[in-house]
All heavy atoms as a GROMACS GRO file, in nm:
protein
  577
    1MET      N    1  -4.252   2.567  -0.360
    1MET     CA    2  -4.118   2.591  -0.322
    1MET      C    3  -4.016   2.517  -0.412
    1MET      O    4  -4.031   2.397  -0.427
    1MET     CB    5  -4.099   2.536  -0.172
    1MET     CG    6  -3.952   2.553  -0.117
    1MET     SD    7  -3.947   2.500   0.039
    1MET     CE    8  -3.913   2.625   0.134
    2THR      N    9  -3.926   2.591  -0.477
    2THR     CA   10  -3.826   2.533  -0.562
    2THR      C   11  -3.691   2.535  -0.469
    2THR      O   12  -3.658   2.605  -0.406
    2THR     CB   13  -3.803   2.625  -0.681
    2THR    OG1   14  -3.769   2.754  -0.650
    2THR    CG2   15  -3.926   2.620  -0.759
    3ARG      N   16  -3.618   2.424  -0.518
    3ARG     CA   17  -3.484   2.403  -0.450
    3ARG      C   18  -3.383   2.456  -0.532
    3ARG      O   19  -3.379   2.453  -0.660
    3ARG     CB   20  -3.465   2.263  -0.434
    3ARG     CG   21  -3.572   2.194  -0.332
    3ARG     CD   22  -3.537   2.035  -0.326
    3ARG     NE   23  -3.409   2.025  -0.255
    3ARG     CZ   24  -3.349   1.903  -0.235
    3ARG    NH1   25  -3.402   1.793  -0.282
    3ARG    NH2   26  -3.234   1.899  -0.166
    4LYS      N   27  -3.286   2.521  -0.476
    4LYS     CA   28  -3.178   2.584  -0.545
    4LYS      C   29  -3.073   2.458  -0.570
    4LYS      O   30  -3.061   2.365  -0.490
    4LYS     CB   31  -3.102   2.682  -0.448
    4LYS     CG   32  -3.174   2.813  -0.431
    4LYS     CD   33  -3.088   2.907  -0.354
    4LYS     CE   34  -3.155   3.034  -0.324
    4LYS     NZ   35  -3.071   3.121  -0.260
    5PRO      N   36  -3.019   2.463  -0.682
    5PRO     CA   37  -2.916   2.363  -0.722
    5PRO      C   38  -2.798   2.367  -0.622
    5PRO      O   39  -2.749   2.487  -0.584
    5PRO     CB   40  -2.884   2.377  -0.855
    5PRO     CG   41  -2.928   2.518  -0.896
    5PRO     CD   42  -3.032   2.561  -0.792
    6THR      N   43  -2.752   2.259  -0.587
    6THR     CA   44  -2.638   2.252  -0.485
    6THR      C   45  -2.513   2.288  -0.583
    6THR      O   46  -2.491   2.219  -0.683
    6THR     CB   47  -2.628   2.106  -0.433
    6THR    OG1   48  -2.749   2.086  -0.362
    6THR    CG2   49  -2.510   2.112  -0.325
    7PRO      N   50  -2.424   2.374  -0.529
    7PRO     CA   51  -2.307   2.397  -0.614
    7PRO      C   52  -2.208   2.294  -0.608
    7PRO      O   53  -2.207   2.210  -0.518
    7PRO     CB   54  -2.244   2.521  -0.548
    7PRO     CG   55  -2.307   2.528  -0.403
    7PRO     CD   56  -2.432   2.461  -0.416
    8ALA      N   57  -2.134   2.270  -0.717
    8ALA     CA   58  -2.037   2.158  -0.727
    8ALA      C   59  -1.930   2.188  -0.624
    8ALA      O   60  -1.890   2.298  -0.609
    8ALA     CB   61  -1.985   2.145  -0.859
    9ARG      N   62  -1.888   2.088  -0.555
    9ARG     CA   63  -1.782   2.095  -0.458
    9ARG      C   64  -1.645   2.059  -0.519
    9ARG      O   65  -1.639   1.960  -0.595
    9ARG     CB   66  -1.800   2.006  -0.332
    9ARG     CG   67  -1.924   2.035  -0.250
    9ARG     CD   68  -1.937   1.954  -0.137
    9ARG     NE   69  -2.052   1.982  -0.059
    9ARG     CZ   70  -2.101   1.910   0.040
    9ARG    NH1   71  -2.047   1.808   0.081
    9ARG    NH2   72  -2.207   1.956   0.110
   10THR      N   73  -1.553   2.136  -0.487
   10THR     CA   74  -1.421   2.104  -0.542
   10THR      C   75  -1.336   2.045  -0.423
   10THR      O   76  -1.341   2.124  -0.304
   10THR     CB   77  -1.353   2.224  -0.597
   10THR    OG1   78  -1.344   2.339  -0.510
   10THR    CG2   79  -1.427   2.280  -0.729
   11PRO      N   80  -1.264   1.950  -0.436
   11PRO     CA   81  -1.184   1.898  -0.323
   11PRO      C   82  -1.070   1.997  -0.295
   11PRO      O   83  -1.012   2.053  -0.382
   11PRO     CB   84  -1.140   1.766  -0.376
   11PRO     CG   85  -1.153   1.766  -0.518
   11PRO     CD   86  -1.268   1.868  -0.557
   12THR      N   87  -1.046   2.005  -0.157
   12THR     CA   88  -0.938   2.090  -0.123
   12THR      C   89  -0.798   2.012  -0.112
   12THR      O   90  -0.693   2.058  -0.122
   12THR     CB   91  -0.958   2.154   0.020
   12THR    OG1   92  -0.982   2.048   0.105
   12THR    CG2   93  -1.077   2.238   0.007
   13THR      N   94  -0.804   1.881  -0.104
   13THR     CA   95  -0.702   1.798  -0.101
   13THR      C   96  -0.718   1.684  -0.211
   13THR      O   97  -0.830   1.646  -0.237
   13THR     CB   98  -0.680   1.718   0.031
   13THR    OG1   99  -0.803   1.663   0.067
   13THR    CG2  100  -0.654   1.821   0.143
   14PRO      N  101  -0.608   1.628  -0.261
   14PRO     CA  102  -0.618   1.541  -0.362
   14PRO      C  103  -0.670   1.399  -0.318
   14PRO      O  104  -0.660   1.371  -0.180
   14PRO     CB  105  -0.488   1.507  -0.408
   14PRO     CG  106  -0.393   1.568  -0.312
   14PRO     CD  107  -0.469   1.668  -0.239
   15THR      N  108  -0.743   1.329  -0.385
   15THR     CA  109  -0.795   1.208  -0.338
   15THR      C  110  -0.692   1.096  -0.358
   15THR      O  111  -0.601   1.120  -0.445
   15THR     CB  112  -0.920   1.160  -0.422
   15THR    OG1  113  -0.897   1.150  -0.560
   15THR    CG2  114  -1.036   1.265  -0.400
   16ARG      N  115  -0.711   0.969  -0.310
   16ARG     CA  116  -0.619   0.864  -0.332
   16ARG      C  117  -0.595   0.834  -0.468
   16ARG      O  118  -0.490   0.787  -0.513
   16ARG     CB  119  -0.650   0.741  -0.246
   16ARG     CG  120  -0.645   0.741  -0.105
   16ARG     CD  121  -0.687   0.617  -0.050
   16ARG     NE  122  -0.568   0.525  -0.064
   16ARG     CZ  123  -0.485   0.484   0.028
   16ARG    NH1  124  -0.484   0.553   0.151
   16ARG    NH2  125  -0.392   0.398   0.006
   17CYS      N  126  -0.700   0.849  -0.560
   17CYS     CA  127  -0.688   0.812  -0.697
   17CYS      C  128  -0.625   0.910  -0.792
   17CYS      O  129  -0.593   0.890  -0.903
   17CYS     CB  130  -0.820   0.781  -0.745
   17CYS     SG  131  -0.908   0.641  -0.653
   18ALA      N  132  -0.596   1.032  -0.733
   18ALA     CA  133  -0.539   1.137  -0.815
   18ALA      C  134  -0.397   1.107  -0.849
   18ALA      O  135  -0.330   1.046  -0.772
   18ALA     CB  136  -0.550   1.272  -0.739
   19PRO      N  137  -0.361   1.128  -0.973
   19PRO     CA  138  -0.222   1.104  -1.013
   19PRO      C  139  -0.128   1.190  -0.924
   19PRO      O  140  -0.155   1.304  -0.894
   19PRO     CB  141  -0.213   1.164  -1.163
   19PRO     CG  142  -0.358   1.170  -1.199
   19PRO     CD  143  -0.438   1.198  -1.083
   20GLY      N  144  -0.030   1.116  -0.887
   20GLY     CA  145   0.076   1.181  -0.801
   20GLY      C  146   0.051   1.183  -0.669
   20GLY      O  147   0.119   1.237  -0.573
   21TRP      N  148  -0.067   1.140  -0.610
   21TRP     CA  149  -0.107   1.128  -0.481
   21TRP      C  150  -0.016   1.034  -0.404
   21TRP      O  151   0.015   0.929  -0.440
   21TRP     CB  152  -0.248   1.084  -0.456
   21TRP     CG  153  -0.291   1.086  -0.305
   21TRP    CD1  154  -0.337   1.194  -0.244
   21TRP    CD2  155  -0.278   0.986  -0.214
   21TRP    NE1  156  -0.361   1.170  -0.123
   21TRP    CE2  157  -0.325   1.038  -0.093
   21TRP    CE3  158  -0.243   0.850  -0.225
   21TRP    CZ2  159  -0.336   0.961   0.018
   21TRP    CZ3  160  -0.251   0.777  -0.102
   21TRP    CH2  161  -0.297   0.825   0.012
   22ARG      N  162   0.032   1.073  -0.285
   22ARG     CA  163   0.120   0.993  -0.205
   22ARG      C  164   0.093   1.033  -0.056
   22ARG      O  165   0.081   1.151  -0.032
   22ARG     CB  166   0.268   1.010  -0.233
   22ARG     CG  167   0.359   0.933  -0.163
   22ARG     CD  168   0.508   0.962  -0.212
   22ARG     NE  169   0.518   0.933  -0.341
   22ARG     CZ  170   0.546   0.825  -0.403
   22ARG    NH1  171   0.548   0.712  -0.335
   22ARG    NH2  172   0.579   0.812  -0.535
   23PRO      N  173   0.084   0.948   0.041
   23PRO     CA  174   0.065   0.976   0.180
   23PRO      C  175   0.179   1.059   0.217
   23PRO      O  176   0.294   1.041   0.171
   23PRO     CB  177   0.064   0.836   0.245
   23PRO     CG  178   0.040   0.740   0.138
   23PRO     CD  179   0.085   0.785   0.015
   24ALA      N  180   0.150   1.148   0.314
   24ALA     CA  181   0.251   1.254   0.356
   24ALA      C  182   0.372   1.191   0.415
   24ALA      O  183   0.484   1.245   0.405
   24ALA     CB  184   0.188   1.351   0.453
   25THR      N  185   0.361   1.063   0.476
   25THR     CA  186   0.471   1.010   0.541
   25THR      C  187   0.541   0.898   0.448
   25THR      O  188   0.633   0.841   0.491
   25THR     CB  189   0.421   0.937   0.668
   25THR    OG1  190   0.319   0.849   0.639
   25THR    CG2  191   0.372   1.040   0.772
   26ALA      N  192   0.486   0.881   0.329
   26ALA     CA  193   0.542   0.760   0.254
   26ALA      C  194   0.656   0.815   0.178
   26ALA      O  195   0.654   0.921   0.120
   26ALA     CB  196   0.433   0.712   0.162
   27SER      N  197   0.755   0.732   0.170
   27SER     CA  198   0.884   0.755   0.091
   27SER      C  199   0.855   0.686  -0.039
   27SER      O  200   0.790   0.576  -0.034
   27SER     CB  201   1.009   0.722   0.168
   27SER     OG  202   1.015   0.577   0.174
   28PRO      N  203   0.932   0.727  -0.143
   28PRO     CA  204   0.912   0.653  -0.273
   28PRO      C  205   0.953   0.500  -0.254
   28PRO      O  206   0.902   0.410  -0.304
   28PRO     CB  207   1.006   0.735  -0.360
   28PRO     CG  208   1.012   0.865  -0.308
   28PRO     CD  209   1.003   0.851  -0.156
   29GLN      N  210   1.060   0.480  -0.179
   29GLN     CA  211   1.111   0.343  -0.155
   29GLN      C  212   1.005   0.263  -0.071
   29GLN      O  213   0.994   0.153  -0.109
   29GLN     CB  214   1.246   0.343  -0.074
   29GLN     CG  215   1.303   0.206  -0.051
   29GLN     CD  216   1.339   0.136  -0.180
   29GLN    OE1  217   1.417   0.193  -0.257
   29GLN    NE2  218   1.285   0.017  -0.210
   30ALA      N  219   0.950   0.312   0.021
   30ALA     CA  220   0.842   0.240   0.082
   30ALA      C  221   0.717   0.221   0.010
   30ALA      O  222   0.669   0.091   0.010
   30ALA     CB  223   0.801   0.323   0.214
   31GLU      N  224   0.681   0.301  -0.085
   31GLU     CA  225   0.577   0.277  -0.180
   31GLU      C  226   0.620   0.166  -0.273
   31GLU      O  227   0.542   0.071  -0.296
   31GLU     CB  228   0.545   0.406  -0.258
   31GLU     CG  229   0.413   0.402  -0.326
   31GLU     CD  230   0.295   0.380  -0.241
   31GLU    OE1  231   0.299   0.425  -0.119
   31GLU    OE2  232   0.195   0.320  -0.285
   32ASP      N  233   0.745   0.164  -0.329
   32ASP     CA  234   0.797   0.066  -0.404
   32ASP      C  235   0.798  -0.075  -0.340
   32ASP      O  236   0.758  -0.174  -0.398
   32ASP     CB  237   0.935   0.090  -0.460
   32ASP     CG  238   0.936   0.210  -0.564
   32ASP    OD1  239   0.822   0.243  -0.603
   32ASP    OD2  240   1.042   0.258  -0.594
   33ASP      N  241   0.839  -0.075  -0.206
   33ASP     CA  242   0.834  -0.198  -0.138
   33ASP      C  243   0.686  -0.247  -0.111
   33ASP      O  244   0.667  -0.374  -0.125
   33ASP     CB  245   0.898  -0.167   0.008
   33ASP     CG  246   1.044  -0.145  -0.008
   33ASP    OD1  247   1.108  -0.162  -0.118
   33ASP    OD2  248   1.106  -0.103   0.092
   34ARG      N  249   0.594  -0.162  -0.084
   34ARG     CA  250   0.455  -0.204  -0.070
   34ARG      C  251   0.408  -0.272  -0.201
   34ARG      O  252   0.340  -0.377  -0.203
   34ARG     CB  253   0.362  -0.084  -0.040
   34ARG     CG  254   0.310  -0.086   0.088
   34ARG     CD  255   0.225   0.033   0.119
   34ARG     NE  256   0.268   0.109   0.236
   34ARG     CZ  257   0.346   0.201   0.229
   34ARG    NH1  258   0.374   0.276   0.126
   34ARG    NH2  259   0.376   0.265   0.339
   35VAL      N  260   0.446  -0.212  -0.322
   35VAL     CA  261   0.398  -0.280  -0.445
   35VAL      C  262   0.467  -0.417  -0.466
   35VAL      O  263   0.403  -0.509  -0.509
   35VAL     CB  264   0.432  -0.183  -0.554
   35VAL    CG1  265   0.417  -0.237  -0.697
   35VAL    CG2  266   0.356  -0.053  -0.553
   36ALA      N  267   0.593  -0.427  -0.433
   36ALA     CA  268   0.669  -0.551  -0.448
   36ALA      C  269   0.598  -0.650  -0.364
   36ALA      O  270   0.583  -0.777  -0.401
   36ALA     CB  271   0.801  -0.529  -0.413
   37ILE      N  272   0.562  -0.624  -0.236
   37ILE     CA  273   0.499  -0.718  -0.156
   37ILE      C  274   0.351  -0.764  -0.215
   37ILE      O  275   0.310  -0.874  -0.212
   37ILE     CB  276   0.487  -0.659   0.000
   37ILE    CG1  277   0.628  -0.649   0.052
   37ILE    CG2  278   0.400  -0.751   0.077
   37ILE    CD1  279   0.631  -0.571   0.180
   38ALA      N  280   0.282  -0.656  -0.268
   38ALA     CA  281   0.152  -0.684  -0.317
   38ALA      C  282   0.163  -0.780  -0.441
   38ALA      O  283   0.082  -0.859  -0.456
   38ALA     CB  284   0.084  -0.546  -0.358
   39CYS      N  285   0.274  -0.770  -0.512
   39CYS     CA  286   0.297  -0.852  -0.637
   39CYS      C  287   0.323  -0.999  -0.576
   39CYS      O  288   0.272  -1.092  -0.644
   39CYS     CB  289   0.412  -0.803  -0.719
   39CYS     SG  290   0.379  -0.655  -0.804
   40ALA      N  291   0.398  -1.008  -0.473
   40ALA     CA  292   0.412  -1.142  -0.425
   40ALA      C  293   0.295  -1.208  -0.361
   40ALA      O  294   0.271  -1.317  -0.391
   40ALA     CB  295   0.515  -1.137  -0.303
   41LEU      N  296   0.205  -1.127  -0.304
   41LEU     CA  297   0.071  -1.169  -0.264
   41LEU      C  298  -0.018  -1.215  -0.385
   41LEU      O  299  -0.102  -1.307  -0.373
   41LEU     CB  300   0.002  -1.066  -0.179
   41LEU     CG  301   0.052  -1.054  -0.044
   41LEU    CD1  302  -0.007  -0.941   0.022
   41LEU    CD2  303   0.033  -1.178   0.046
   42ALA      N  304  -0.001  -1.147  -0.503
   42ALA     CA  305  -0.093  -1.168  -0.614
   42ALA      C  306  -0.040  -1.300  -0.688
   42ALA      O  307  -0.122  -1.360  -0.753
   42ALA     CB  308  -0.073  -1.057  -0.709
   43ASP      N  309   0.073  -1.357  -0.659
   43ASP     CA  310   0.120  -1.468  -0.716
   43ASP      C  311   0.048  -1.584  -0.669
   43ASP      O  312   0.052  -1.599  -0.545
   43ASP     CB  313   0.267  -1.486  -0.699
   43ASP     CG  314   0.327  -1.602  -0.777
   43ASP    OD1  315   0.258  -1.667  -0.833
   43ASP    OD2  316   0.449  -1.614  -0.771
   44THR      N  317  -0.014  -1.666  -0.747
   44THR     CA  318  -0.101  -1.790  -0.699
   44THR      C  319  -0.011  -1.886  -0.642
   44THR      O  320  -0.063  -1.972  -0.574
   44THR     CB  321  -0.184  -1.841  -0.820
   44THR    OG1  322  -0.101  -1.872  -0.911
   44THR    CG2  323  -0.282  -1.738  -0.854
   45SER      N  324   0.120  -1.885  -0.673
   45SER     CA  325   0.212  -2.003  -0.617
   45SER      C  326   0.263  -1.958  -0.469
   45SER      O  327   0.343  -2.039  -0.429
   45SER     CB  328   0.322  -2.038  -0.718
   45SER     OG  329   0.409  -1.927  -0.725
   46THR      N  330   0.239  -1.852  -0.430
   46THR     CA  331   0.295  -1.799  -0.304
   46THR      C  332   0.228  -1.880  -0.185
   46THR      O  333   0.107  -1.911  -0.180
   46THR     CB  334   0.251  -1.647  -0.267
   46THR    OG1  335   0.308  -1.573  -0.376
   46THR    CG2  336   0.305  -1.611  -0.135
   47SER      N  337   0.311  -1.945  -0.096
   47SER     CA  338   0.267  -2.027   0.013
   47SER      C  339   0.196  -1.962   0.117
   47SER      O  340   0.202  -1.840   0.126
   47SER     CB  341   0.389  -2.097   0.076
   47SER     OG  342   0.461  -2.011   0.156
   48PRO      N  343   0.107  -2.023   0.182
   48PRO     CA  344   0.036  -1.964   0.296
   48PRO      C  345   0.124  -1.900   0.402
   48PRO      O  346   0.082  -1.795   0.459
   48PRO     CB  347  -0.057  -2.076   0.351
   48PRO     CG  348  -0.064  -2.176   0.242
   48PRO     CD  349   0.062  -2.157   0.162
   49THR      N  350   0.234  -1.960   0.436
   49THR     CA  351   0.328  -1.902   0.534
   49THR      C  352   0.385  -1.775   0.479
   49THR      O  353   0.395  -1.679   0.555
   49THR     CB  354   0.437  -2.008   0.560
   49THR    OG1  355   0.382  -2.135   0.592
   49THR    CG2  356   0.527  -1.959   0.668
   50LEU      N  357   0.424  -1.766   0.349
   50LEU     CA  358   0.485  -1.652   0.295
   50LEU      C  359   0.374  -1.540   0.283
   50LEU      O  360   0.406  -1.426   0.312
   50LEU     CB  361   0.541  -1.679   0.153
   50LEU     CG  362   0.609  -1.572   0.087
   50LEU    CD1  363   0.738  -1.521   0.172
   50LEU    CD2  364   0.664  -1.599  -0.048
   51ARG      N  365   0.252  -1.583   0.261
   51ARG     CA  366   0.139  -1.488   0.256
   51ARG      C  367   0.119  -1.419   0.392
   51ARG      O  368   0.099  -1.300   0.411
   51ARG     CB  369   0.013  -1.554   0.220
   51ARG     CG  370   0.000  -1.573   0.075
   51ARG     CD  371  -0.143  -1.632   0.039
   51ARG     NE  372  -0.148  -1.669  -0.098
   51ARG     CZ  373  -0.146  -1.590  -0.196
   51ARG    NH1  374  -0.165  -1.463  -0.181
   51ARG    NH2  375  -0.146  -1.631  -0.322
   52ALA      N  376   0.138  -1.510   0.494
   52ALA     CA  377   0.121  -1.454   0.631
   52ALA      C  378   0.225  -1.351   0.668
   52ALA      O  379   0.201  -1.239   0.731
   52ALA     CB  380   0.116  -1.566   0.732
   53ALA      N  381   0.341  -1.381   0.636
   53ALA     CA  382   0.462  -1.296   0.658
   53ALA      C  383   0.446  -1.163   0.579
   53ALA      O  384   0.476  -1.054   0.633
   53ALA     CB  385   0.592  -1.370   0.627
   54ALA      N  386   0.405  -1.172   0.459
   54ALA     CA  387   0.387  -1.047   0.377
   54ALA      C  388   0.275  -0.961   0.431
   54ALA      O  389   0.291  -0.836   0.447
   54ALA     CB  390   0.357  -1.090   0.234
   55ASN      N  391   0.168  -1.023   0.465
   55ASN     CA  392   0.055  -0.955   0.530
   55ASN      C  393   0.100  -0.880   0.664
   55ASN      O  394   0.054  -0.775   0.687
   55ASN     CB  395  -0.069  -1.036   0.556
   55ASN     CG  396  -0.150  -1.052   0.422
   55ASN    OD1  397  -0.173  -0.954   0.336
   55ASN    ND2  398  -0.176  -1.177   0.392
   56ALA      N  399   0.176  -0.960   0.741
   56ALA     CA  400   0.233  -0.898   0.862
   56ALA      C  401   0.318  -0.781   0.828
   56ALA      O  402   0.306  -0.669   0.909
   56ALA     CB  403   0.303  -0.996   0.946
   57ALA      N  404   0.394  -0.779   0.727
   57ALA     CA  405   0.474  -0.654   0.689
   57ALA      C  406   0.394  -0.552   0.653
   57ALA      O  407   0.416  -0.436   0.685
   57ALA     CB  408   0.580  -0.702   0.582
   58LEU      N  409   0.283  -0.568   0.571
   58LEU     CA  410   0.196  -0.466   0.538
   58LEU      C  411   0.123  -0.421   0.643
   58LEU      O  412   0.094  -0.301   0.651
   58LEU     CB  413   0.099  -0.522   0.423
   58LEU     CG  414   0.173  -0.552   0.287
   58LEU    CD1  415   0.079  -0.615   0.191
   58LEU    CD2  416   0.230  -0.429   0.225
   59ASP      N  417   0.076  -0.490   0.745
   59ASP     CA  418  -0.003  -0.461   0.859
   59ASP      C  419   0.080  -0.370   0.946
   59ASP      O  420   0.041  -0.261   1.007
   59ASP     CB  421  -0.050  -0.571   0.941
   59ASP     CG  422  -0.162  -0.653   0.870
   59ASP    OD1  423  -0.219  -0.591   0.767
   59ASP    OD2  424  -0.190  -0.765   0.907
   60ASP      N  425   0.221  -0.392   0.957
   60ASP     CA  426   0.306  -0.309   1.045
   60ASP      C  427   0.320  -0.186   0.976
   60ASP      O  428   0.324  -0.079   1.048
   60ASP     CB  429   0.450  -0.393   1.054
   60ASP     CG  430   0.541  -0.312   1.149
   60ASP    OD1  431   0.570  -0.199   1.125
   60ASP    OD2  432   0.568  -0.376   1.252
   61ASN      N  433   0.336  -0.172   0.834
   61ASN     CA  434   0.316  -0.052   0.761
   61ASN      C  435   0.433   0.044   0.794
   61ASN      O  436   0.406   0.166   0.793
   61ASN     CB  437   0.182   0.012   0.759
   61ASN     CG  438   0.152   0.101   0.653
   61ASN    OD1  439   0.220   0.086   0.536
   61ASN    ND2  440   0.085   0.208   0.670
   62THR      N  441   0.547   0.000   0.835
   62THR     CA  442   0.671   0.084   0.852
   62THR      C  443   0.765   0.062   0.751
   62THR      O  444   0.774  -0.055   0.706
   62THR     CB  445   0.732   0.059   1.004
   62THR    OG1  446   0.784  -0.076   0.999
   62THR    CG2  447   0.627   0.090   1.106
   63PRO      N  448   0.832   0.158   0.692
   63PRO     CA  449   0.943   0.137   0.594
   63PRO      C  450   1.033   0.030   0.631
   63PRO      O  451   1.078  -0.048   0.542
   63PRO     CB  452   1.006   0.269   0.573
   63PRO     CG  453   0.906   0.368   0.614
   63PRO     CD  454   0.821   0.306   0.720
   64GLY      N  455   1.083   0.010   0.757
   64GLY     CA  456   1.171  -0.082   0.803
   64GLY      C  457   1.115  -0.223   0.786
   64GLY      O  458   1.188  -0.325   0.750
   65ALA      N  459   0.988  -0.239   0.836
   65ALA     CA  460   0.930  -0.375   0.826
   65ALA      C  461   0.914  -0.423   0.673
   65ALA      O  462   0.930  -0.530   0.638
   65ALA     CB  463   0.789  -0.371   0.894
   66LEU      N  464   0.869  -0.326   0.591
   66LEU     CA  465   0.846  -0.359   0.451
   66LEU      C  466   0.993  -0.398   0.377
   66LEU      O  467   0.994  -0.505   0.318
   66LEU     CB  468   0.796  -0.246   0.375
   66LEU     CG  469   0.664  -0.187   0.416
   66LEU    CD1  470   0.629  -0.052   0.346
   66LEU    CD2  471   0.546  -0.302   0.394
   67ARG      N  472   1.094  -0.331   0.414
   67ARG     CA  473   1.233  -0.353   0.357
   67ARG      C  474   1.287  -0.482   0.416
   67ARG      O  475   1.338  -0.564   0.346
   67ARG     CB  476   1.321  -0.237   0.396
   67ARG     CG  477   1.463  -0.256   0.345
   67ARG     CD  478   1.478  -0.190   0.208
   67ARG     NE  479   1.399  -0.191   0.108
   67ARG     CZ  480   1.410  -0.265  -0.021
   67ARG    NH1  481   1.521  -0.328  -0.035
   67ARG    NH2  482   1.326  -0.268  -0.117
   68HIS      N  483   1.262  -0.509   0.542
   68HIS     CA  484   1.305  -0.631   0.617
   68HIS      C  485   1.249  -0.754   0.540
   68HIS      O  486   1.310  -0.851   0.515
   68HIS     CB  487   1.287  -0.630   0.757
   68HIS     CG  488   1.314  -0.756   0.825
   68HIS    ND1  489   1.453  -0.795   0.846
   68HIS    CD2  490   1.247  -0.855   0.881
   68HIS    CE1  491   1.452  -0.913   0.912
   68HIS    NE2  492   1.325  -0.949   0.923
   69PHE      N  493   1.126  -0.748   0.526
   69PHE     CA  494   1.049  -0.858   0.454
   69PHE      C  495   1.114  -0.885   0.318
   69PHE      O  496   1.135  -0.997   0.280
   69PHE     CB  497   0.903  -0.835   0.434
   69PHE     CG  498   0.835  -0.944   0.358
   69PHE    CD1  499   0.798  -1.062   0.404
   69PHE    CD2  500   0.804  -0.910   0.222
   69PHE    CE1  501   0.746  -1.169   0.326
   69PHE    CE2  502   0.742  -1.027   0.157
   69PHE     CZ  503   0.711  -1.144   0.201
   70LEU      N  504   1.127  -0.783   0.239
   70LEU     CA  505   1.182  -0.802   0.111
   70LEU      C  506   1.328  -0.845   0.101
   70LEU      O  507   1.358  -0.926   0.012
   70LEU     CB  508   1.178  -0.672   0.025
   70LEU     CG  509   1.036  -0.624  -0.005
   70LEU    CD1  510   1.020  -0.502  -0.074
   70LEU    CD2  511   0.955  -0.738  -0.098
   71GLU      N  512   1.405  -0.790   0.189
   71GLU     CA  513   1.540  -0.831   0.198
   71GLU      C  514   1.587  -0.963   0.263
   71GLU      O  515   1.677  -1.035   0.234
   71GLU     CB  516   1.639  -0.727   0.262
   71GLU     CG  517   1.635  -0.596   0.171
   71GLU     CD  518   1.725  -0.484   0.233
   71GLU    OE1  519   1.765  -0.500   0.363
   71GLU    OE2  520   1.750  -0.390   0.165
   72GLU      N  521   1.513  -0.988   0.370
   72GLU     CA  522   1.539  -1.105   0.455
   72GLU      C  523   1.416  -1.197   0.473
   72GLU      O  524   1.429  -1.330   0.460
   72GLU     CB  525   1.593  -1.073   0.590
   72GLU     CG  526   1.730  -1.002   0.561
   72GLU     CD  527   1.775  -0.946   0.701
   72GLU    OE1  528   1.754  -1.021   0.796
   72GLU    OE2  529   1.855  -0.851   0.699
   73GLY      N  530   1.305  -1.146   0.525
   73GLY     CA  531   1.195  -1.232   0.557
   73GLY      C  532   1.133  -1.328   0.464
   73GLY      O  533   1.096  -1.439   0.502
   74ARG      N  534   1.123  -1.278   0.343
   74ARG     CA  535   1.071  -1.374   0.237
   74ARG      C  536   1.153  -1.497   0.215
   74ARG      O  537   1.109  -1.600   0.171
   74ARG     CB  538   1.028  -1.299   0.114
   74ARG     CG  539   1.161  -1.251   0.029
   74ARG     CD  540   1.102  -1.194  -0.087
   74ARG     NE  541   1.204  -1.105  -0.152
   74ARG     CZ  542   1.181  -1.049  -0.278
   74ARG    NH1  543   1.064  -1.060  -0.324
   74ARG    NH2  544   1.282  -0.984  -0.329
   75TYR      N  545   1.293  -1.484   0.236
   75TYR     CA  546   1.378  -1.601   0.211
   75TYR      C  547   1.381  -1.690   0.339
   75TYR      O  548   1.400  -1.816   0.324
   75TYR     CB  549   1.522  -1.538   0.184
   75TYR     CG  550   1.524  -1.465   0.057
   75TYR    CD1  551   1.536  -1.323   0.066
   75TYR    CD2  552   1.486  -1.512  -0.074
   75TYR    CE1  553   1.549  -1.244  -0.044
   75TYR    CE2  554   1.478  -1.440  -0.185
   75TYR     CZ  555   1.518  -1.300  -0.172
   75TYR     OH  556   1.501  -1.218  -0.276
   76GLN      N  557   1.364  -1.626   0.463
   76GLN     CA  558   1.365  -1.718   0.580
   76GLN      C  559   1.230  -1.799   0.590
   76GLN      O  560   1.235  -1.905   0.627
   76GLN     CB  561   1.358  -1.609   0.697
   76GLN     CG  562   1.490  -1.542   0.714
   76GLN     CD  563   1.494  -1.437   0.825
   76GLN    OE1  564   1.377  -1.404   0.876
   76GLN    NE2  565   1.609  -1.379   0.855
   77VAL      N  566   1.117  -1.739   0.533
   77VAL     CA  567   0.992  -1.819   0.533
   77VAL      C  568   0.984  -1.930   0.423
   77VAL      O  569   0.950  -2.034   0.447
   77VAL     CB  570   0.876  -1.726   0.503
   77VAL    CG1  571   0.755  -1.800   0.491
   77VAL    CG2  572   0.864  -1.621   0.634
   78ALA      N  573   1.048  -1.898   0.306
   78ALA     CA  574   1.038  -1.997   0.197
   78ALA      C  575   1.113  -2.119   0.226
   78ALA      O  576   1.133  -2.201   0.279
   78ALA     CB  577   1.083  -1.922   0.066
   0.00000   0.00000   0.00000
């Protein structure tokens, strides 16, 4: 008995790694805010308190929480 080759599957929706992929609910500003917070977390001189506040904003994952952290929250913690 010989097996038929499995046909290659083509994705019907783009993957996260595809250029130009963006979650349906994400705004460009929210995505920029997420990146800015990730950069703050990547900095080795970021204090544990600031890390906790940044992670809380990312966990909340709403555009308002991200913006609030960048505009006010990070200065209140520091």
